[in-house]
PyMOL Python script that loads the backbone (N, CA, C, O; Angstrom):
from pymol import cmd

cmd.read_pdbstr("""\
ATOM      1  N   MET A   1     -87.291-136.564   0.069  1.00  0.00           N
ATOM      2  CA  MET A   1     -85.854-135.971  -0.514  1.00  0.00           C
ATOM      3  C   MET A   1     -85.006-135.047   0.437  1.00  0.00           C
ATOM      4  O   MET A   1     -85.500-134.285   1.268  1.00  0.00           O
ATOM      5  N   GLU A   2     -83.861-135.192   0.236  1.00  0.00           N
ATOM      6  CA  GLU A   2     -82.810-134.955   0.980  1.00  0.00           C
ATOM      7  C   GLU A   2     -82.379-133.288   0.871  1.00  0.00           C
ATOM      8  O   GLU A   2     -81.877-132.914  -0.189  1.00  0.00           O
ATOM      9  N   THR A   3     -82.553-132.440   1.823  1.00  0.00           N
ATOM     10  CA  THR A   3     -82.077-131.229   1.754  1.00  0.00           C
ATOM     11  C   THR A   3     -80.512-130.961   2.056  1.00  0.00           C
ATOM     12  O   THR A   3     -79.939-131.439   3.036  1.00  0.00           O
ATOM     13  N   ILE A   4     -79.968-130.236   1.208  1.00  0.00           N
ATOM     14  CA  ILE A   4     -78.259-130.210   1.023  1.00  0.00           C
ATOM     15  C   ILE A   4     -78.212-128.938   1.716  1.00  0.00           C
ATOM     16  O   ILE A   4     -79.009-128.121   1.257  1.00  0.00           O
ATOM     17  N   THR A   5     -77.469-128.511   2.744  1.00  0.00           N
ATOM     18  CA  THR A   5     -77.158-127.373   3.217  1.00  0.00           C
ATOM     19  C   THR A   5     -75.491-127.253   2.811  1.00  0.00           C
ATOM     20  O   THR A   5     -74.685-128.159   2.598  1.00  0.00           O
ATOM     21  N   TYR A   6     -75.341-126.033   2.795  1.00  0.00           N
ATOM     22  CA  TYR A   6     -73.954-125.643   2.499  1.00  0.00           C
ATOM     23  C   TYR A   6     -73.260-124.657   3.576  1.00  0.00           C
ATOM     24  O   TYR A   6     -74.052-124.156   4.374  1.00  0.00           O
ATOM     25  N   PRO A   7     -71.865-124.294   3.721  1.00  0.00           N
ATOM     26  CA  PRO A   7     -71.674-123.202   4.766  1.00  0.00           C
ATOM     27  C   PRO A   7     -72.259-121.922   4.089  1.00  0.00           C
ATOM     28  O   PRO A   7     -72.727-121.815   2.956  1.00  0.00           O
ATOM     29  N   THR A   8     -72.128-121.054   4.984  1.00  0.00           N
ATOM     30  CA  THR A   8     -72.971-119.884   4.654  1.00  0.00           C
ATOM     31  C   THR A   8     -72.030-118.535   5.306  1.00  0.00           C
ATOM     32  O   THR A   8     -71.774-118.392   6.501  1.00  0.00           O
ATOM     33  N   ILE A   9     -71.551-117.502   4.058  1.00  0.00           N
ATOM     34  CA  ILE A   9     -70.786-116.314   4.435  1.00  0.00           C
ATOM     35  C   ILE A   9     -71.837-114.885   4.318  1.00  0.00           C
ATOM     36  O   ILE A   9     -72.318-114.291   3.353  1.00  0.00           O
ATOM     37  N   ARG A  10     -71.911-114.687   5.760  1.00  0.00           N
ATOM     38  CA  ARG A  10     -73.104-113.438   5.555  1.00  0.00           C
ATOM     39  C   ARG A  10     -72.224-111.962   5.765  1.00  0.00           C
ATOM     40  O   ARG A  10     -71.186-111.707   6.375  1.00  0.00           O
ATOM     41  N   VAL A  11     -73.068-111.219   5.038  1.00  0.00           N
ATOM     42  CA  VAL A  11     -72.518-109.923   5.338  1.00  0.00           C
ATOM     43  C   VAL A  11     -73.843-109.326   5.885  1.00  0.00           C
ATOM     44  O   VAL A  11     -74.953-109.508   5.385  1.00  0.00           O
ATOM     45  N   ASP A  12     -73.529-108.510   7.101  1.00  0.00           N
ATOM     46  CA  ASP A  12     -74.600-107.799   7.866  1.00  0.00           C
ATOM     47  C   ASP A  12     -74.119-106.653   8.268  1.00  0.00           C
ATOM     48  O   ASP A  12     -72.908-106.593   8.483  1.00  0.00           O
ATOM     49  N   PRO A  13     -74.818-105.664   8.433  1.00  0.00           N
ATOM     50  CA  PRO A  13     -74.493-104.177   9.043  1.00  0.00           C
ATOM     51  C   PRO A  13     -74.632-104.255  10.502  1.00  0.00           C
ATOM     52  O   PRO A  13     -75.556-104.843  11.065  1.00  0.00           O
ATOM     53  N   ASP A  14     -73.683-103.643  11.083  1.00  0.00           N
ATOM     54  CA  ASP A  14     -73.515-103.433  12.583  1.00  0.00           C
ATOM     55  C   ASP A  14     -74.405-102.378  13.392  1.00  0.00           C
ATOM     56  O   ASP A  14     -74.807-101.419  12.732  1.00  0.00           O
ATOM     57  N   ARG A  15     -74.724-102.433  14.603  1.00  0.00           N
ATOM     58  CA  ARG A  15     -75.620-101.152  15.120  1.00  0.00           C
ATOM     59  C   ARG A  15     -74.454 -99.976  15.081  1.00  0.00           C
ATOM     60  O   ARG A  15     -74.769 -98.989  15.745  1.00  0.00           O
ATOM     61  N   HIS A  16     -73.380 -99.911  14.534  1.00  0.00           N
ATOM     62  CA  HIS A  16     -72.518 -98.692  14.815  1.00  0.00           C
ATOM     63  C   HIS A  16     -72.130 -98.302  12.981  1.00  0.00           C
ATOM     64  O   HIS A  16     -71.147 -97.605  12.727  1.00  0.00           O
ATOM     65  N   GLY A  17     -72.899 -98.772  12.011  1.00  0.00           N
ATOM     66  CA  GLY A  17     -72.849 -98.281  10.681  1.00  0.00           C
ATOM     67  C   GLY A  17     -71.524 -98.939  10.017  1.00  0.00           C
ATOM     68  O   GLY A  17     -70.934 -98.481   9.038  1.00  0.00           O
ATOM     69  N   ASP A  18     -71.193-100.049  10.709  1.00  0.00           N
ATOM     70  CA  ASP A  18     -70.030-100.934   9.972  1.00  0.00           C
ATOM     71  C   ASP A  18     -70.685-101.952   9.353  1.00  0.00           C
ATOM     72  O   ASP A  18     -71.884-102.207   9.464  1.00  0.00           O
ATOM     73  N   TRP A  19     -69.881-102.526   8.702  1.00  0.00           N
ATOM     74  CA  TRP A  19     -70.648-104.173   8.170  1.00  0.00           C
ATOM     75  C   TRP A  19     -69.457-104.975   8.652  1.00  0.00           C
ATOM     76  O   TRP A  19     -68.273-104.664   8.776  1.00  0.00           O
ATOM     77  N   GLU A  20     -70.275-106.367   8.943  1.00  0.00           N
ATOM     78  CA  GLU A  20     -69.485-107.651   9.478  1.00  0.00           C
ATOM     79  C   GLU A  20     -69.765-108.665   8.498  1.00  0.00           C
ATOM     80  O   GLU A  20     -70.885-108.913   8.049  1.00  0.00           O
ATOM     81  N   VAL A  21     -68.567-109.303   8.155  1.00  0.00           N
ATOM     82  CA  VAL A  21     -68.529-110.505   7.279  1.00  0.00           C
ATOM     83  C   VAL A  21     -68.035-111.708   8.259  1.00  0.00           C
ATOM     84  O   VAL A  21     -66.908-111.978   8.675  1.00  0.00           O
ATOM     85  N   GLU A  22     -69.443-112.403   8.499  1.00  0.00           N
ATOM     86  CA  GLU A  22     -69.324-113.534   9.183  1.00  0.00           C
ATOM     87  C   GLU A  22     -69.092-114.963   8.401  1.00  0.00           C
ATOM     88  O   GLU A  22     -69.704-115.178   7.354  1.00  0.00           O
ATOM     89  N   PHE A  23     -68.321-115.785   8.868  1.00  0.00           N
ATOM     90  CA  PHE A  23     -67.874-116.751   8.135  1.00  0.00           C
ATOM     91  C   PHE A  23     -68.374-118.322   8.972  1.00  0.00           C
ATOM     92  O   PHE A  23     -68.741-118.399  10.145  1.00  0.00           O
ATOM     93  N   PRO A  24     -68.264-119.383   8.062  1.00  0.00           N
ATOM     94  CA  PRO A  24     -68.894-120.590   8.274  1.00  0.00           C
ATOM     95  C   PRO A  24     -68.310-120.840   9.666  1.00  0.00           C
ATOM     96  O   PRO A  24     -67.245-120.318   9.992  1.00  0.00           O
ATOM     97  N   GLU A  25     -69.068-121.712  10.567  1.00  0.00           N
ATOM     98  CA  GLU A  25     -68.569-122.316  11.671  1.00  0.00           C
ATOM     99  C   GLU A  25     -67.292-122.720  11.401  1.00  0.00           C
ATOM    100  O   GLU A  25     -66.896-123.093  10.297  1.00  0.00           O
ATOM    101  N   THR A  26     -66.529-122.635  12.580  1.00  0.00           N
ATOM    102  CA  THR A  26     -64.962-123.161  12.468  1.00  0.00           C
ATOM    103  C   THR A  26     -64.726-123.717  13.961  1.00  0.00           C
ATOM    104  O   THR A  26     -65.530-123.480  14.863  1.00  0.00           O
ATOM    105  N   ASP A  27     -63.806-124.314  14.104  1.00  0.00           N
ATOM    106  CA  ASP A  27     -63.317-124.696  15.304  1.00  0.00           C
ATOM    107  C   ASP A  27     -61.823-124.003  15.695  1.00  0.00           C
ATOM    108  O   ASP A  27     -61.002-124.262  14.814  1.00  0.00           O
ATOM    109  N   PRO A  28     -61.332-123.284  16.662  1.00  0.00           N
ATOM    110  CA  PRO A  28     -62.292-122.549  17.141  1.00  0.00           C
ATOM    111  C   PRO A  28     -63.364-121.385  16.374  1.00  0.00           C
ATOM    112  O   PRO A  28     -63.224-121.018  15.207  1.00  0.00           O
ATOM    113  N   PRO A  29     -64.178-121.024  17.073  1.00  0.00           N
ATOM    114  CA  PRO A  29     -65.342-119.843  16.483  1.00  0.00           C
ATOM    115  C   PRO A  29     -64.532-119.093  16.007  1.00  0.00           C
ATOM    116  O   PRO A  29     -63.490-118.917  16.639  1.00  0.00           O
ATOM    117  N   THR A  30     -64.774-118.280  14.513  1.00  0.00           N
ATOM    118  CA  THR A  30     -63.978-117.057  13.988  1.00  0.00           C
ATOM    119  C   THR A  30     -64.907-115.862  14.370  1.00  0.00           C
ATOM    120  O   THR A  30     -66.063-115.807  13.950  1.00  0.00           O
ATOM    121  N   PRO A  31     -64.448-115.053  15.057  1.00  0.00           N
ATOM    122  CA  PRO A  31     -65.489-113.593  15.030  1.00  0.00           C
ATOM    123  C   PRO A  31     -65.713-112.970  14.085  1.00  0.00           C
ATOM    124  O   PRO A  31     -64.706-112.982  13.377  1.00  0.00           O
ATOM    125  N   PRO A  32     -66.631-112.309  13.573  1.00  0.00           N
ATOM    126  CA  PRO A  32     -67.234-111.490  12.555  1.00  0.00           C
ATOM    127  C   PRO A  32     -65.966-110.630  12.201  1.00  0.00           C
ATOM    128  O   PRO A  32     -65.369-110.037  13.100  1.00  0.00           O
ATOM    129  N   ILE A  33     -65.598-110.570  11.031  1.00  0.00           N
ATOM    130  CA  ILE A  33     -64.733-109.219  10.599  1.00  0.00           C
ATOM    131  C   ILE A  33     -65.286-107.713  10.076  1.00  0.00           C
ATOM    132  O   ILE A  33     -66.002-107.615   9.080  1.00  0.00           O
ATOM    133  N   LYS A  34     -64.933-106.754  10.741  1.00  0.00           N
ATOM    134  CA  LYS A  34     -65.441-105.701  10.589  1.00  0.00           C
ATOM    135  C   LYS A  34     -65.113-104.775   9.358  1.00  0.00           C
ATOM    136  O   LYS A  34     -63.915-104.601   9.134  1.00  0.00           O
ATOM    137  N   CYS A  35     -65.886-104.255   8.657  1.00  0.00           N
ATOM    138  CA  CYS A  35     -65.197-103.446   7.530  1.00  0.00           C
ATOM    139  C   CYS A  35     -66.163-102.354   7.632  1.00  0.00           C
ATOM    140  O   CYS A  35     -67.224-102.353   8.257  1.00  0.00           O
ATOM    141  N   ARG A  36     -65.516-101.199   6.755  1.00  0.00           N
ATOM    142  CA  ARG A  36     -66.069 -99.735   7.042  1.00  0.00           C
ATOM    143  C   ARG A  36     -67.186 -99.498   6.073  1.00  0.00           C
ATOM    144  O   ARG A  36     -68.153 -98.797   6.370  1.00  0.00           O
ATOM    145  N   THR A  37     -67.034-100.133   4.822  1.00  0.00           N
ATOM    146  CA  THR A  37     -68.061-100.211   3.771  1.00  0.00           C
ATOM    147  C   THR A  37     -68.683-101.375   3.294  1.00  0.00           C
ATOM    148  O   THR A  37     -68.118-102.459   3.443  1.00  0.00           O
ATOM    149  N   LEU A  38     -69.964-101.278   2.644  1.00  0.00           N
ATOM    150  CA  LEU A  38     -70.432-102.605   2.320  1.00  0.00           C
ATOM    151  C   LEU A  38     -69.535-103.083   0.834  1.00  0.00           C
ATOM    152  O   LEU A  38     -69.452-104.244   0.434  1.00  0.00           O
ATOM    153  N   ASP A  39     -69.126-102.285   0.394  1.00  0.00           N
ATOM    154  CA  ASP A  39     -68.302-102.526  -1.000  1.00  0.00           C
ATOM    155  C   ASP A  39     -66.964-103.558  -0.385  1.00  0.00           C
ATOM    156  O   ASP A  39     -66.657-104.594  -0.975  1.00  0.00           O
ATOM    157  N   GLU A  40     -66.451-103.221   0.521  1.00  0.00           N
ATOM    158  CA  GLU A  40     -65.208-103.650   1.178  1.00  0.00           C
ATOM    159  C   GLU A  40     -65.604-105.173   1.896  1.00  0.00           C
ATOM    160  O   GLU A  40     -64.800-106.104   1.935  1.00  0.00           O
ATOM    161  N   ALA A  41     -67.047-105.240   2.473  1.00  0.00           N
ATOM    162  CA  ALA A  41     -67.158-106.369   3.028  1.00  0.00           C
ATOM    163  C   ALA A  41     -67.876-107.421   2.195  1.00  0.00           C
ATOM    164  O   ALA A  41     -68.249-108.547   2.521  1.00  0.00           O
ATOM    165  N   ARG A  42     -67.993-106.674   0.862  1.00  0.00           N
ATOM    166  CA  ARG A  42     -68.948-107.704  -0.238  1.00  0.00           C
ATOM    167  C   ARG A  42     -67.282-108.202  -0.771  1.00  0.00           C
ATOM    168  O   ARG A  42     -67.154-109.423  -0.865  1.00  0.00           O
ATOM    169  N   ARG A  43     -66.170-107.452  -1.079  1.00  0.00           N
ATOM    170  CA  ARG A  43     -64.883-107.965  -1.794  1.00  0.00           C
ATOM    171  C   ARG A  43     -64.544-108.932  -0.884  1.00  0.00           C
ATOM    172  O   ARG A  43     -64.226-110.014  -1.376  1.00  0.00           O
ATOM    173  N   LEU A  44     -64.519-108.802   0.740  1.00  0.00           N
ATOM    174  CA  LEU A  44     -63.776-109.828   1.571  1.00  0.00           C
ATOM    175  C   LEU A  44     -64.841-111.200   1.250  1.00  0.00           C
ATOM    176  O   LEU A  44     -64.356-112.257   0.847  1.00  0.00           O
ATOM    177  N   ALA A  45     -66.126-111.063   1.448  1.00  0.00           N
ATOM    178  CA  ALA A  45     -66.671-112.121   1.360  1.00  0.00           C
ATOM    179  C   ALA A  45     -66.695-113.209   0.151  1.00  0.00           C
ATOM    180  O   ALA A  45     -66.828-114.421   0.326  1.00  0.00           O
ATOM    181  N   TYR A  46     -66.532-112.514  -1.203  1.00  0.00           N
ATOM    182  CA  TYR A  46     -66.324-113.124  -2.267  1.00  0.00           C
ATOM    183  C   TYR A  46     -64.788-113.619  -2.262  1.00  0.00           C
ATOM    184  O   TYR A  46     -64.529-114.790  -2.538  1.00  0.00           O
ATOM    185  N   SER A  47     -63.881-112.781  -1.971  1.00  0.00           N
ATOM    186  CA  SER A  47     -62.664-113.591  -1.776  1.00  0.00           C
ATOM    187  C   SER A  47     -62.527-114.723  -0.816  1.00  0.00           C
ATOM    188  O   SER A  47     -61.544-115.449  -0.963  1.00  0.00           O
ATOM    189  N   HIS A  48     -63.358-114.977   0.137  1.00  0.00           N
ATOM    190  CA  HIS A  48     -63.399-116.011   0.919  1.00  0.00           C
ATOM    191  C   HIS A  48     -64.177-116.970   0.200  1.00  0.00           C
ATOM    192  O   HIS A  48     -63.858-118.153   0.315  1.00  0.00           O
ATOM    193  N   ALA A  49     -65.216-116.631  -0.577  1.00  0.00           N
ATOM    194  CA  ALA A  49     -66.365-117.718  -1.064  1.00  0.00           C
ATOM    195  C   ALA A  49     -65.515-118.415  -2.041  1.00  0.00           C
ATOM    196  O   ALA A  49     -65.712-119.611  -2.257  1.00  0.00           O
ATOM    197  N   ARG A  50     -64.713-117.856  -2.567  1.00  0.00           N
ATOM    198  CA  ARG A  50     -63.886-118.516  -3.633  1.00  0.00           C
ATOM    199  C   ARG A  50     -63.320-119.756  -3.269  1.00  0.00           C
ATOM    200  O   ARG A  50     -63.539-120.816  -3.856  1.00  0.00           O
ATOM    201  N   HIS A  51     -62.382-119.561  -2.012  1.00  0.00           N
ATOM    202  CA  HIS A  51     -61.769-120.624  -1.587  1.00  0.00           C
ATOM    203  C   HIS A  51     -62.416-121.547  -0.970  1.00  0.00           C
ATOM    204  O   HIS A  51     -61.940-122.681  -0.913  1.00  0.00           O
ATOM    205  N   ALA A  52     -63.528-121.262  -0.436  1.00  0.00           N
ATOM    206  CA  ALA A  52     -64.417-122.335   0.359  1.00  0.00           C
ATOM    207  C   ALA A  52     -65.611-122.838  -0.299  1.00  0.00           C
ATOM    208  O   ALA A  52     -66.636-123.149   0.307  1.00  0.00           O
ATOM    209  N   GLN A  53     -65.412-122.924  -1.852  1.00  0.00           N
ATOM    210  CA  GLN A  53     -66.586-123.358  -2.335  1.00  0.00           C
ATOM    211  C   GLN A  53     -66.861-125.012  -2.150  1.00  0.00           C
ATOM    212  O   GLN A  53     -65.961-125.757  -1.762  1.00  0.00           O
ATOM    213  N   PRO A  54     -68.129-125.461  -2.456  1.00  0.00           N
ATOM    214  CA  PRO A  54     -69.106-124.516  -2.548  1.00  0.00           C
ATOM    215  C   PRO A  54     -69.609-124.116  -1.378  1.00  0.00           C
ATOM    216  O   PRO A  54     -69.471-124.850  -0.399  1.00  0.00           O
ATOM    217  N   CYS A  55     -70.340-122.772  -1.261  1.00  0.00           N
ATOM    218  CA  CYS A  55     -70.815-122.119  -0.067  1.00  0.00           C
ATOM    219  C   CYS A  55     -71.865-121.041  -0.734  1.00  0.00           C
ATOM    220  O   CYS A  55     -71.875-120.493  -1.836  1.00  0.00           O
ATOM    221  N   GLU A  56     -72.725-120.973   0.379  1.00  0.00           N
ATOM    222  CA  GLU A  56     -73.819-119.952   0.152  1.00  0.00           C
ATOM    223  C   GLU A  56     -73.144-118.550   0.505  1.00  0.00           C
ATOM    224  O   GLU A  56     -72.376-118.556   1.467  1.00  0.00           O
ATOM    225  N   LEU A  57     -73.322-117.512  -0.080  1.00  0.00           N
ATOM    226  CA  LEU A  57     -73.008-116.010  -0.038  1.00  0.00           C
ATOM    227  C   LEU A  57     -74.395-115.112   0.271  1.00  0.00           C
ATOM    228  O   LEU A  57     -75.347-115.081  -0.508  1.00  0.00           O
ATOM    229  N   VAL A  58     -74.344-114.435   1.460  1.00  0.00           N
ATOM    230  CA  VAL A  58     -75.915-113.963   1.868  1.00  0.00           C
ATOM    231  C   VAL A  58     -75.375-112.575   2.238  1.00  0.00           C
ATOM    232  O   VAL A  58     -74.438-112.392   3.016  1.00  0.00           O
ATOM    233  N   ILE A  59     -76.138-111.511   1.530  1.00  0.00           N
ATOM    234  CA  ILE A  59     -75.556-109.984   1.665  1.00  0.00           C
ATOM    235  C   ILE A  59     -77.085-109.371   1.965  1.00  0.00           C
ATOM    236  O   ILE A  59     -78.046-109.218   1.212  1.00  0.00           O
ATOM    237  N   CYS A  60     -76.905-109.095   3.342  1.00  0.00           N
ATOM    238  CA  CYS A  60     -78.019-108.063   3.564  1.00  0.00           C
ATOM    239  C   CYS A  60     -77.877-106.678   3.457  1.00  0.00           C
ATOM    240  O   CYS A  60     -76.813-106.102   3.232  1.00  0.00           O
ATOM    241  N   ASP A  61     -79.208-106.036   3.659  1.00  0.00           N
ATOM    242  CA  ASP A  61     -79.366-104.445   3.393  1.00  0.00           C
ATOM    243  C   ASP A  61     -79.223-103.894   5.108  1.00  0.00           C
ATOM    244  O   ASP A  61     -79.299-104.589   6.121  1.00  0.00           O
ATOM    245  N   ALA A  62     -79.034-102.664   5.011  1.00  0.00           N
ATOM    246  CA  ALA A  62     -79.059-101.758   6.308  1.00  0.00           C
ATOM    247  C   ALA A  62     -80.396-102.322   7.009  1.00  0.00           C
ATOM    248  O   ALA A  62     -80.436-102.193   8.233  1.00  0.00           O
ATOM    249  N   TYR A  63     -81.301-102.824   6.485  1.00  0.00           N
ATOM    250  CA  TYR A  63     -82.515-103.345   7.440  1.00  0.00           C
ATOM    251  C   TYR A  63     -82.641-104.702   7.643  1.00  0.00           C
ATOM    252  O   TYR A  63     -83.667-105.302   7.964  1.00  0.00           O
ATOM    253  N   HIS A  64     -81.189-105.299   7.374  1.00  0.00           N
ATOM    254  CA  HIS A  64     -81.313-106.803   7.917  1.00  0.00           C
ATOM    255  C   HIS A  64     -81.893-107.807   6.721  1.00  0.00           C
ATOM    256  O   HIS A  64     -81.760-109.020   6.882  1.00  0.00           O
ATOM    257  N   ARG A  65     -82.465-107.354   5.657  1.00  0.00           N
ATOM    258  CA  ARG A  65     -83.108-107.948   4.617  1.00  0.00           C
ATOM    259  C   ARG A  65     -82.250-108.487   3.591  1.00  0.00           C
ATOM    260  O   ARG A  65     -81.372-107.776   3.101  1.00  0.00           O
ATOM    261  N   VAL A  66     -82.462-109.930   3.145  1.00  0.00           N
ATOM    262  CA  VAL A  66     -81.488-110.365   2.214  1.00  0.00           C
ATOM    263  C   VAL A  66     -81.559-109.516   0.815  1.00  0.00           C
ATOM    264  O   VAL A  66     -82.585-109.342   0.157  1.00  0.00           O
ATOM    265  N   ALA A  67     -80.561-109.142   0.576  1.00  0.00           N
ATOM    266  CA  ALA A  67     -80.416-108.303  -0.830  1.00  0.00           C
ATOM    267  C   ALA A  67     -80.002-108.815  -1.792  1.00  0.00           C
ATOM    268  O   ALA A  67     -80.326-108.492  -2.935  1.00  0.00           O
ATOM    269  N   HIS A  68     -78.962-109.987  -1.397  1.00  0.00           N
ATOM    270  CA  HIS A  68     -78.308-111.002  -2.431  1.00  0.00           C
ATOM    271  C   HIS A  68     -78.006-112.133  -1.871  1.00  0.00           C
ATOM    272  O   HIS A  68     -77.184-112.090  -0.955  1.00  0.00           O
ATOM    273  N   HIS A  69     -78.539-113.343  -2.234  1.00  0.00           N
ATOM    274  CA  HIS A  69     -78.470-114.650  -2.228  1.00  0.00           C
ATOM    275  C   HIS A  69     -77.648-115.283  -3.425  1.00  0.00           C
ATOM    276  O   HIS A  69     -77.975-115.056  -4.590  1.00  0.00           O
ATOM    277  N   GLU A  70     -76.451-116.172  -3.061  1.00  0.00           N
ATOM    278  CA  GLU A  70     -75.957-116.719  -4.221  1.00  0.00           C
ATOM    279  C   GLU A  70     -75.352-118.110  -3.587  1.00  0.00           C
ATOM    280  O   GLU A  70     -74.980-118.178  -2.415  1.00  0.00           O
ATOM    281  N   LEU A  71     -75.302-119.164  -4.471  1.00  0.00           N
ATOM    282  CA  LEU A  71     -74.571-120.311  -4.313  1.00  0.00           C
ATOM    283  C   LEU A  71     -73.311-120.211  -5.011  1.00  0.00           C
ATOM    284  O   LEU A  71     -73.314-120.139  -6.240  1.00  0.00           O
ATOM    285  N   VAL A  72     -71.997-120.196  -4.207  1.00  0.00           N
ATOM    286  CA  VAL A  72     -70.923-119.880  -5.122  1.00  0.00           C
ATOM    287  C   VAL A  72     -70.279-121.393  -5.371  1.00  0.00           C
ATOM    288  O   VAL A  72     -70.172-122.226  -4.471  1.00  0.00           O
ATOM    289  N   GLY A  73     -69.934-121.569  -6.530  1.00  0.00           N
ATOM    290  CA  GLY A  73     -68.993-122.564  -6.480  1.00  0.00           C
ATOM    291  C   GLY A  73     -69.941-123.929  -6.939  1.00  0.00           C
ATOM    292  O   GLY A  73     -69.361-124.895  -7.435  1.00  0.00           O
ATOM    293  N   SER A  74     -71.311-123.948  -6.758  1.00  0.00           N
ATOM    294  CA  SER A  74     -72.055-125.157  -7.534  1.00  0.00           C
ATOM    295  C   SER A  74     -71.631-125.474  -8.560  1.00  0.00           C
ATOM    296  O   SER A  74     -70.892-124.726  -9.202  1.00  0.00           O
ATOM    297  N   ARG A  75     -72.080-126.964  -9.081  1.00  0.00           N
ATOM    298  CA  ARG A  75     -71.839-127.433 -10.137  1.00  0.00           C
ATOM    299  C   ARG A  75     -73.134-128.261 -10.563  1.00  0.00           C
ATOM    300  O   ARG A  75     -73.156-128.862 -11.638  1.00  0.00           O
TER     301      ARG A  75
END
""", "prot")
cmd.dss("prot")
cmd.show_as("cartoon", "prot")
cmd.util.cbc("prot")
cmd.orient("prot")
């Protein structure tokens, strides 16, 4: 059985209390985008996911545990 992998957009907290949105690998690599709030990071991630379908969206909590995992745009 073949495993299908999708590009992944991740939302993780950073060590300064902000949130980072990390986009799938690009060439050249895109650095994560910092957001002040989780809500802002979540909106940015969903906005990007709508244009990069299908992709995985992973949102972690303040302890780096997966709080939300979703496959966006799968059919």
